[in-house]
C-alpha positions, 0 to 999 in steps of 0.5 A: 500500500502507498504511504501518503507522506502528509498522513505519516503520523495519522494512522487512521487516515492511512488505514482508510486510504489503504482500504480505499486503494484495495477496493478501487484497484480491483474495479476494472473501471478505475484507471487511476487514483491519487490523493489531493488536497492540502500539503499538510494534514492533521486529525481534522483533515479529510481525504481528497480522493480523485478517481480517474476513468477512461470514459464517461460511461464508467464514470456514470456507472461508478456514480450509480454504484457509489454507496455499494463501493463506499460500504466496502471501504468501511462502516458509514456514519453519513453520506451524500452527493455533493452539489458538484455532480461528480463528488461523493462525500462519505463520513466513516464511523470508526475513524470519524474521517470524511472522504471525498470521492471525486470522479474524473475522465482521462486524460488529466490536465497539467496544473501547478497544484497537481505536482504535489499529489500522491499517486496510489494507482496509475494503470497506464502512466497518465498520472505520472506524466501529469505530475512530471509535467506539472512540476514544470509549471508556475502559478501565473496571475491572470492580470485581466481577471484580477483587474475585473475582480478589483473593479467588481470589488469597488462597484459592489460598495453601492449594493452594500451601502443600499442594504445598510441604508435600508436597514436590511442588516442581515443581508448587509452582514452577508455583504460584509462577509462577501467583502471579507472573502474578497480580501482573502481571494486577493491574498490568494491571487497575489500569493499565487495560491489556489483560492482557499477563502478562510482556510488556514488563515492563521498560517497564511496571514500571520499575526499582524495581518490576522489582527487587522483582518479580525477587525472586519468581523461584524460584532453586532447587527446595527448600521453603525457596526456594519459601516465600522466593519466595512471601514475595516475592510477598506483599511485592510485592502489599503494596508496590504493589497492596494500597492501590489494591485497598483503594481499589476496595473489592476487598480481602477483609480477613478472608479475607486475614488468615486465609489469611496466618495459615495460610500463616505457621503452615504455613511454620513447621511445614514448615521446622522 
């Protein structure tokens, strides 16, 4: 059985992987298996299992047989199809570990994050080739996409202000959280990570950034507090993100200036 490095000190995770490998490598429909997900793991980590097939028919067939196959791996506490059409989620009873069974059709594309996967089974060498080619790739920042996101970040201020101004404060709280996620998306783009939102913030941001990011949390449901939280969002953006976004020529100066002016005017009107 293949020993997954990040699970070296997690025998329950490794045992579950061993059983998954034993069951699925006996299935003629399966042409490849690897473990993806984060590079690090702990007791609370799930197992991201990616399964590869030669054709769509085998993938559909596996989908129909999903429960029977999952039951061969271990005793199930809960299971469900994900909102994604080819991700089956199982929480196992004994280990209290979640396994995401993700089904794909060959050939795989080369991606920088796939250089770090752990290959369990590779019938025809497709995954080995994918991993070798992926090592040669670097993350690239799509400057056009970043520019679009930054413009959307600024135009969205008007929608957030409308929610606060009308007193639709639970919706407004969702808007503030949307902006908090935007900050993390910008952090991930600039650091050339895949999008992770709030995952492992303590490690990604460090104590200084994390302290300032904590200020963006909404503490109570009031107009004054919503504006305070949005002020904190803008402070974080200007302190840690704006300079790099300017260097990448992705900052919309005129639009940003007008939207911040609008925000300050409406905040004054609402709070007075």
